[in-house]
C-alpha positions, -999 to +999 in steps of 0.1 A: +103+544-872+136+565-861+123+598-871+092+590-893+057+585-882+027+568-899-003+584-904-025+579-882-057+558-884-091+556-854-109+522-852-137+516-833-141+485-831-108+474-818-085+451-829-098+417-847-103+383-826-072+362-836-054+386-853-018+383-849-012+418-837-039+418-815-020+406-782+009+427-794-008+456-789-023+449-764+009+440-743+023+477-752-013+494-747-006+478-709+030+480-704+028+511-683+007+490-659+024+481-627+024+469-590+032+498-565+042+477-536+070+459-540+050+426-520+027+423-549+030+415-589+013+416-618+012+391-643+002+399-680-002+379-704-023+391-733-058+400-719-052+381-686-042+400-656-035+385-629-027+402-593-004+381-571-001+397-530+021+385-503+005+390-473+020+392-440+006+392-401-030+396-416-020+429-432-036+429-464-035+466-470-007+466-495-031+443-514-062+455-516-048+489-525-027+473-555-066+463-569-079+496-560-049+507-584-055+481-612-090+498-611-080+533-615-060+519-640-082+504-660-108+535-654-083+560-669-073+541-699-110+531-709-104+494-700-140+480-685-130+448-658-151+420-658-159+415-625-179+380-630-149+368-645-131+377-620-120+353-589-096+355-558-076+324-549-061+328-518-036+302-508-033+300-468-009+273-451-009+288-417-016+262-387-043+290-377-062+303-397-087+319-369-086+351-389-108+353-418-102+376-447-130+397-458-148+397-494-128+415-519-147+440-541-142+458-570-167+483-582-190+475-554-196+436-568-180+412-546-153+388-563-161+349-559-135+334-537-126+300-554-110+271-546-090+264-577-094+282-612-085+278-645-050+305-652-038+300-685-047+265-691-035+253-659-058+242-630-047+262-602-062+247-564-058+265-534-038+238-517-014+237-546-018+200-554-024+194-589-053+164-588-079+188-600-060+197-626-044+160-639-085+147-638-099+177-662-068+167-685-071+132-683-107+132-692-100+158-721-075+131-734-098+103-730-120+119-753-095+122-780-089+084-775-123+078-796-110+097-826-076+078-821-094+046-824-116+057-856-086+067-871-069+029-868-103+017-883-100+037-912-068+014-917-043+051-914-007+037-913+008+037-879+033+068-886-002+087-889-016+078-859+014+082-840+013+115-855-021+120-842-017+112-807+015+136-799-009+166-814-039+160-801-033+135-770+002+141-762+004+179-760-028+179-738-010+155-712+022+176-706+007+209-713+026+229-689+044+200-673+072+217-662+050+237-638+033+208-619+048+173-630+076+169-599+046+181-579+024+155-587+015+123-564+023+087-579-014+083-582-014+113-600+011+101-627-006+069-625-036+088-640-015+100-669-001+071-677-032+053-683-035+072-713-010+067-725-010+027-720-050+029-739-030+045-771-003+021-768-026-007-773-051+015-800-015+022-818+002-012-813+032+004-809+053+020-777+049+058-768+074+085-751+068+080-712+054+111-698+086+115-672+111+109-703+095+141-721+092+160-687+130+157-680+136+167-720+115+202-711+126+205-682+162+207-692+155+224-719+137+250-702+162+253-673+193+258-701+171+284-715+165+304-682+203+299-672+216+316-708+192+345-705+203+371-677+169+389-683+150+365-670+133+367-635+151+332-628+183+337-640+200+343-606+186+314-592+214+293-613+246+303-592+275+282-602+303+268-574+337+283-572+342+242-591+325+255-618+313+218-625+281+224-604+253+245-594+246+257-561+209+237-552+188+263-541+177+252-500+140+242-494+122+237-463+096+215-478+090+192-503+063+217-521+089+241-527+113+210-529+093+195-561+084+231-574+100+238-608+133+263-602+151+235-573+138+208-599+152+233-630+183+237-610+188+204-601+183+190-639+209+204-651+237+197-624+264+187-632+268+218-653+257+206-691 
């Protein structure tokens, strides 16, 4: 701190699992692991690292060089990449897909290419639909309904039943909902809402619709981004000359129109 330096302590066992400082120390340790190409991005959260590469004209050189750079960085910093847990997901909406990408290798091991994988608790599919994620979340929430019925049969007060629902069931149904809810199909939303209705019948009280929860969280998140100039998405919130509305983002596909940023700008227009 300032000009003061603490004594050095060498730990051979690493930081404790679940320790509050562990993610922070790891983030500081990996801070200089950054992309070498502007078309790539490295997304880091604690010990999860993801490389996102934009490939145009079938030129994968920048993407594959980024992989090699990450492997080299890990080797130089005494970190081991777990290739068995590493996955590759290809998102490709071209009409012509006659050129097949070659297999990705890390340290001689072939990285498995998948159609869907779980990223920070969200199941991302190659076609950018959310049916797979919603099926997982709804199934997980339905399992918790069993415990809700057990609590009701134990004659717990309705207030405690609602608290259990919000903490153990609603939290699953709405996890990261600002990312995927607006892109869901109507069938996806009905699938989720059926779980809510089952909980309402068990508790004997009405519960907040998922649509309302999504809108509330979307507006809150959008305002936080608008008020934070350091946020990467801050520049997308452009105020019109009138000073009363934001400039809506231009979109050519429903996929982009229903994604987070266009919906976030729309959610707080007119300016709140």
